[in-house]
KOLTORKE-500892 format. One record per residue: x, y, z of N, C-alpha, C in turn; residue number from 0. Coordinates in Angstrom, 3 decimals. Layout:
! KOLTORKE-500892
+----------+----------+----------+----------+----------+----------+----------+----------+----------+-----+
!      nc1 !      nc2 !      nc3 !     cac1 !     cac2 !     cac3 !      cc1 !      cc2 !      cc3 ! seq !
+----------+----------+----------+----------+----------+----------+----------+----------+----------+-----+
!        X !        Y !        Z !        X !        Y !        Z !        X !        Y !        Z ! NUM !
...
+----------+----------+----------+----------+----------+----------+----------+----------+----------+-----+
END
This chain:
! KOLTORKE-500892
+----------+----------+----------+----------+----------+----------+----------+----------+----------+-----+
!      nc1 !      nc2 !      nc3 !     cac1 !     cac2 !     cac3 !      cc1 !      cc2 !      cc3 ! seq !
+----------+----------+----------+----------+----------+----------+----------+----------+----------+-----+
!  -19.989 !    9.514 !  -19.468 !  -18.352 !    9.127 !  -19.172 !  -18.398 !    8.533 !  -20.731 !   0 !
!  -17.462 !    8.953 !  -20.634 !  -17.080 !    8.600 !  -22.219 !  -16.155 !    6.674 !  -21.961 !   1 !
!  -16.562 !    5.696 !  -22.529 !  -16.528 !    4.644 !  -22.815 !  -14.921 !    4.049 !  -23.748 !   2 !
!  -14.516 !    5.072 !  -24.103 !  -13.511 !    5.184 !  -25.355 !  -12.432 !    5.075 !  -24.677 !   3 !
!  -12.426 !    6.452 !  -23.908 !  -11.526 !    6.962 !  -23.011 !  -11.040 !    5.520 !  -21.854 !   4 !
!  -12.212 !    5.365 !  -21.273 !  -12.028 !    4.221 !  -19.872 !  -12.018 !    2.958 !  -20.894 !   5 !
!  -11.550 !    2.342 !  -21.893 !  -11.220 !    1.478 !  -22.336 !   -9.665 !    1.731 !  -22.304 !   6 !
!   -9.586 !    2.926 !  -22.928 !   -7.838 !    2.958 !  -23.161 !   -6.695 !    3.438 !  -21.216 !   7 !
!   -7.712 !    3.787 !  -21.138 !   -7.252 !    3.885 !  -19.060 !   -6.747 !    1.876 !  -18.769 !   8 !
!   -7.940 !    1.943 !  -18.545 !   -7.691 !    0.468 !  -18.394 !   -7.336 !   -0.679 !  -19.270 !   9 !
!   -6.745 !   -0.380 !  -20.331 !   -5.651 !   -0.790 !  -21.129 !   -4.418 !   -1.136 !  -20.780 !  10 !
!   -3.742 !    0.723 !  -20.373 !   -3.823 !    1.505 !  -19.633 !   -2.148 !    0.560 !  -18.474 !  11 !
!   -3.464 !    0.806 !  -17.314 !   -3.247 !   -0.018 !  -16.482 !   -3.226 !   -0.852 !  -16.848 !  12 !
!   -3.529 !   -2.689 !  -16.918 !   -3.171 !   -2.886 !  -17.075 !   -1.980 !   -3.520 !  -17.780 !  13 !
!   -1.676 !   -3.109 !  -18.786 !   -0.108 !   -3.144 !  -19.711 !    0.315 !   -2.879 !  -18.364 !  14 !
!    0.797 !   -1.629 !  -18.081 !    1.732 !   -1.358 !  -17.113 !    1.578 !   -2.588 !  -15.800 !  15 !
!    0.501 !   -3.288 !  -15.614 !    0.844 !   -4.032 !  -14.507 !    1.264 !   -5.418 !  -14.698 !  16 !
!    1.273 !   -5.278 !  -16.378 !    2.045 !   -6.580 !  -16.185 !    3.683 !   -6.644 !  -16.866 !  17 !
!    3.389 !   -5.579 !  -17.317 !    5.293 !   -4.940 !  -16.786 !    5.918 !   -5.312 !  -15.643 !  18 !
!    5.291 !   -4.324 !  -15.052 !    5.530 !   -4.563 !  -13.476 !    5.759 !   -6.315 !  -13.047 !  19 !
!    4.084 !   -7.013 !  -13.694 !    4.725 !   -8.504 !  -13.197 !    5.956 !   -9.094 !  -13.994 !  20 !
!    6.750 !   -8.572 !  -14.990 !    7.701 !   -9.304 !  -15.477 !    8.736 !   -8.650 !  -14.549 !  21 !
!    9.370 !   -7.692 !  -14.239 !    9.910 !   -6.813 !  -13.690 !   10.520 !   -7.816 !  -12.591 !  22 !
!    9.665 !   -8.155 !  -11.570 !    9.149 !   -9.110 !  -10.310 !    9.375 !  -10.813 !  -10.532 !  23 !
!   10.271 !  -11.203 !  -12.470 !    9.516 !  -12.499 !  -12.184 !    8.300 !  -13.043 !  -12.316 !  24 !
!    7.774 !  -12.446 !  -12.097 !    5.956 !  -13.225 !  -11.958 !    6.045 !  -13.239 !  -10.252 !  25 !
!    6.884 !  -12.867 !   -9.693 !    6.636 !  -13.745 !   -8.483 !    5.443 !  -13.059 !   -8.013 !  26 !
!    5.222 !  -12.024 !   -8.120 !    4.184 !  -11.552 !   -6.508 !    3.074 !  -10.772 !   -7.376 !  27 !
!    2.370 !  -10.629 !   -7.061 !    1.320 !   -9.928 !   -7.340 !    1.236 !   -8.754 !   -7.089 !  28 !
!    0.757 !   -8.146 !   -8.520 !    0.367 !   -6.804 !   -8.521 !   -1.043 !   -6.095 !   -9.270 !  29 !
!   -1.191 !   -4.611 !   -7.929 !   -2.215 !   -3.966 !   -8.174 !   -2.602 !   -2.798 !   -8.153 !  30 !
!   -2.558 !   -2.249 !   -9.743 !   -3.006 !   -1.136 !  -10.146 !   -4.718 !   -0.092 !  -10.000 !  31 !
!   -5.170 !    1.239 !   -9.029 !   -6.426 !    1.411 !   -9.072 !   -5.731 !    3.350 !   -9.344 !  32 !
!   -6.855 !    3.273 !   -9.529 !   -6.941 !    4.634 !  -10.110 !   -7.920 !    5.278 !   -8.654 !  33 !
!   -7.806 !    6.518 !   -8.177 !   -8.167 !    7.376 !   -7.054 !   -8.508 !    8.681 !   -7.075 !  34 !
!   -9.867 !    8.528 !   -6.752 !  -10.392 !    9.877 !   -6.827 !  -10.019 !   10.823 !   -5.153 !  35 !
!   -9.792 !   11.879 !   -5.143 !   -9.517 !   12.276 !   -3.170 !  -10.088 !   13.680 !   -3.712 !  36 !
!  -11.392 !   13.319 !   -2.932 !  -11.939 !   14.954 !   -2.064 !  -11.604 !   15.218 !   -1.225 !  37 !
!  -11.198 !   16.823 !   -1.049 !  -10.347 !   17.229 !   -0.384 !  -11.448 !   18.112 !    0.367 !  38 !
!  -11.468 !   18.934 !    1.838 !  -12.629 !   19.574 !    2.495 !  -11.239 !   20.975 !    1.999 !  39 !
!  -10.167 !   21.355 !    1.637 !  -10.003 !   21.974 !    1.498 !   -9.536 !   22.630 !   -0.402 !  40 !
!   -9.043 !   22.018 !   -1.519 !   -9.608 !   21.829 !   -2.119 !  -10.622 !   21.694 !   -3.085 !  41 !
!  -11.626 !   22.558 !   -3.617 !  -13.026 !   22.393 !   -4.270 !  -12.716 !   21.398 !   -5.393 !  42 !
!  -11.724 !   21.335 !   -6.750 !  -12.018 !   19.694 !   -7.003 !  -11.260 !   18.810 !   -6.678 !  43 !
!  -12.491 !   17.548 !   -6.718 !  -11.643 !   16.643 !   -6.661 !  -10.442 !   16.021 !   -7.352 !  44 !
!   -9.419 !   15.441 !   -7.288 !   -8.386 !   14.397 !   -7.546 !   -7.786 !   13.751 !   -7.695 !  45 !
!   -7.589 !   12.982 !   -9.131 !   -7.307 !   11.820 !   -9.147 !   -5.628 !   11.879 !   -8.682 !  46 !
!   -5.623 !    9.838 !   -8.924 !   -4.173 !   10.113 !   -9.779 !   -4.363 !    7.580 !   -9.357 !  47 !
!   -3.324 !    7.735 !   -9.706 !   -3.299 !    6.272 !   -9.454 !   -2.009 !    4.909 !   -8.265 !  48 !
!   -2.393 !    5.107 !   -7.881 !   -1.680 !    3.627 !   -6.408 !   -1.198 !    1.932 !   -7.334 !  49 !
!   -0.011 !    1.993 !   -6.741 !    0.502 !    0.644 !   -6.995 !    1.004 !    0.271 !   -6.382 !  50 !
!    0.588 !   -0.891 !   -6.188 !    1.496 !   -1.834 !   -5.214 !    1.167 !   -3.375 !   -5.117 !  51 !
!    2.671 !   -3.535 !   -4.967 !    2.772 !   -5.568 !   -5.376 !    4.199 !   -5.580 !   -3.917 !  52 !
!    4.026 !   -7.494 !   -3.658 !    4.862 !   -7.470 !   -3.210 !    4.281 !   -8.063 !   -2.376 !  53 !
!    5.056 !   -8.624 !   -0.718 !    4.028 !   -9.347 !    0.296 !    4.299 !   -8.722 !    1.310 !  54 !
!    2.787 !   -8.624 !    1.398 !    2.425 !   -7.312 !    2.789 !    3.217 !   -7.760 !    3.906 !  55 !
!    3.291 !   -8.849 !    4.535 !    3.862 !   -9.638 !    5.209 !    5.437 !   -9.748 !    5.166 !  56 !
!    6.246 !   -9.089 !    4.535 !    8.074 !   -9.268 !    4.210 !    8.150 !  -10.111 !    4.322 !  57 !
!    7.063 !  -11.300 !    3.803 !    8.127 !  -12.977 !    4.404 !    8.721 !  -13.575 !    3.792 !  58 !
!    8.709 !  -12.470 !    2.148 !    8.068 !  -12.931 !    0.751 !    9.679 !  -12.539 !   -0.205 !  59 !
!   10.103 !  -13.169 !   -1.845 !   11.262 !  -12.191 !   -1.447 !   11.003 !  -10.950 !   -2.084 !  60 !
!    9.853 !  -10.581 !   -2.500 !    9.689 !   -9.480 !   -3.049 !    8.560 !   -8.676 !   -1.757 !  61 !
!    9.661 !   -7.606 !   -1.050 !    8.995 !   -6.713 !   -0.198 !    7.906 !   -5.522 !   -0.519 !  62 !
!    7.234 !   -5.824 !   -0.017 !    5.855 !   -4.545 !   -0.207 !    6.913 !   -2.553 !   -0.309 !  63 !
!    6.157 !   -2.836 !   -1.779 !    6.278 !   -1.394 !   -2.169 !    5.080 !   -0.722 !   -2.442 !  64 !
!    5.670 !    0.559 !   -3.239 !    4.159 !    1.344 !   -3.921 !    4.139 !    2.607 !   -4.072 !  65 !
!    3.908 !    2.559 !   -5.766 !    4.367 !    4.055 !   -6.241 !    2.945 !    4.574 !   -6.691 !  66 !
!    3.025 !    5.967 !   -6.049 !    1.725 !    6.615 !   -6.451 !    1.501 !    8.284 !   -7.184 !  67 !
!    0.779 !    8.616 !   -7.532 !    1.405 !    9.539 !   -8.232 !    0.602 !   10.102 !   -9.031 !  68 !
!    0.146 !   11.390 !   -9.978 !   -1.310 !   11.698 !  -11.028 !   -1.631 !   11.506 !  -11.419 !  69 !
!   -0.260 !   10.890 !  -12.136 !   -0.720 !    9.898 !  -13.653 !    0.232 !    8.039 !  -13.230 !  70 !
!   -0.102 !    7.596 !  -14.849 !    0.081 !    6.162 !  -14.616 !    1.361 !    6.299 !  -15.072 !  71 !
!    1.980 !    6.898 !  -15.267 !    3.072 !    6.588 !  -16.104 !    4.425 !    7.434 !  -15.049 !  72 !
!    4.323 !    8.081 !  -14.208 !    4.903 !    8.337 !  -12.998 !    4.237 !    7.377 !  -11.889 !  73 !
!    3.838 !    6.980 !  -11.931 !    3.090 !    6.113 !  -10.640 !    4.384 !    4.699 !  -11.271 !  74 !
!    4.655 !    4.165 !  -12.007 !    5.029 !    2.878 !  -12.708 !    6.214 !    3.215 !  -12.089 !  75 !
!    6.921 !    4.230 !  -13.387 !    8.132 !    5.017 !  -12.786 !    8.926 !    5.307 !  -11.362 !  76 !
!    7.849 !    5.319 !  -10.188 !    8.325 !    5.671 !   -8.903 !    8.111 !    3.749 !   -8.541 !  77 !
!    7.040 !    2.675 !   -9.165 !    7.344 !    1.481 !   -8.389 !    8.419 !    0.761 !   -8.637 !  78 !
!    8.971 !    1.007 !  -10.682 !   10.103 !    0.652 !  -10.467 !   11.498 !    0.689 !  -10.079 !  79 !
!   11.839 !    2.321 !   -8.888 !   12.944 !    2.268 !   -8.690 !   13.545 !    1.255 !   -6.923 !  80 !
+----------+----------+----------+----------+----------+----------+----------+----------+----------+-----+
END
C-alpha cells in the first residue's frame, strides 16, 4: 500500500468536503466515502466515490443529495448540480 497516495486521496476528499460545505453555507453535514464494489459479473474490483449531504428526513433547508462517480472530481460535479 502506498501511504503517500493514500494521504493525497484523503487530502483531496477533505478539500472536496470543505468545498461542498462552503456551497451549503455550512448548514449541513457532508460525507465523502471511497467504495470498492466486487461484482460476481466483473472479475476486477471497481472503485468509486460517494458524496452525500443534506437532511435525510427532508426536514431541513438542505434536502438529501447524492453524487456518485468513478472519480472524486466527477462525484463533486454531480453533487453540485
